[in-house]
Residue, then its C-alpha position, 0 to 999 in steps of 0.5 A: m501463516d507466512s514464511t520468514r521470507q514472505q514476511k521480510i519481503n512484506r516489510l521491504i515492499q511496505k517500507e519502499l512503497s511508503e517512501l515512494l508514495l510519500a515523495q509523490t504525495k508531497l506535491t498534492h496538498g491535503l492528501m495523505i497516503s500510508v501503506s498499512g499492510v502488504k501481503v505477498s503470495s506464497d510464490l512471491g508473484i503477487a503483492n496485495i497492498y493495503l492503503s489508508v487514505f486521509p481524508s477518507e472521502k478521496g480514498e476510492e478515487t486515489v486507489r483507482n488512480i494508483n491502480g491506473n499507474v501501477k506499471e510506473i509504480r512497479y518500475d520505480l519499486g523495482q529500481r529501489v529493490r533491484h538488489q534485494l529481489r530478483i523478481i518484482p511481484e505484480l502489485r495490487f492496491f486496495l483501500d484499507t477501511t479499518i480506520d473508518y470501521m473503528a471510527h464507526i464502532d467508536e461512534l456507535l459505542k458512544k450512543 
């Protein structure tokens, strides 16, 4: 159960990272990245960020590239939220596969 403070920080990080990734992915055609969820630890030191990538075939590679550039992304996030957060949490990006899972279940139900 997240505290109210954690929920506010989750929403703030999700909003700002969505805008940040949207600006960066406008340069790459045919790729769409959305932040599907953020989970901040109880000490507010670590943020697990779940990304949905379309097309899903490029998901693993995209998340690997984002994890490789996590320092720059954390710095950019820090510039955006420096007046709301005193300490910017460590960012960890994961691929959110719930859309693929739902499509697979839907496909099985149609059979």
